[in-house]
N, C-alpha and C positions, 0 to 999 in steps of 0.2 A: 535539480534547480538550474544548473548551468546550461541545460539544453532547452529549457522552457516548456517541457511537457509535464503534465500531471502524472502522478504515480499510476493512475488508471490508464491513461493513454500510453504510457511507457510499458504497460503490461506487467507492472510489479505486483498488482493485487491478484492473488491466485484464488482467494475465496473470501466471500463476505456473507455472513449469515446473521439474521436477526430472529431471536426468539422473543417472547413477550417480556422477558426480564433481562435480556443480554444481547450484545452485539459482539460477534467474533470475526476478526479479520486476520487472514494469513497473507502476508506479503513477503516479497523477496527484494533483493537489491541487484543491481547489475553486476556487482562483484563483491566478494567478501571483504575486500580492502576498501570499500567505499568510505571515504572520510566523513560522509554525512549520514551514515546509517542510523546512528542513535538519534540524530535530529529528525530524520524522516519518520521513524517509529514514534517518537515523542509527539511530533506535530500531528500525525494521523490520530493518535489517541486523544490529544487535546481537542482537535476539531470535532471528532465524533462525540466526545463528552459534552462539548458545548451545544451540539445539535440535538443530542439524545440524552438529556439530563436525567431521565427517569429509569435508565437501565444501566447495567454494568457493561463496561467496554473492555475488550481484550484485543490487543494487536500483537500477533505472533510473527516473528521473523522466521522464515523457512528457507531452506536451501535446495529443496527438491520439488519439482524439477529445476534444474539450473536455468537461469534466465538466459535468453539469447535475443538478438534483435528481431527474431521471428515473433516474439511476444508482443511487440508494439502493435497497437490497434490500428485499424484502417484510418481512423480519425487522427491518430498520432502520426501516421505516415504522411497525411495530408498537410499537417501543420509544419 
């Protein structure tokens, strides 16, 4: 939030899959010590549940591979 990029543009979303009855997202953080980690996961789950009310939503926090600035999308680098 402090740098103004979305979790997608920052390259934090490693996987997003939708089945007919579920959405599964794997995301990471820039560091394990991120003070906003719980908030980011909670907000992602909340937004997905609002948008996709008819399916189960799971947002998993993963640490492999480790995030680096190379994960930032081209769009993120432009912003």
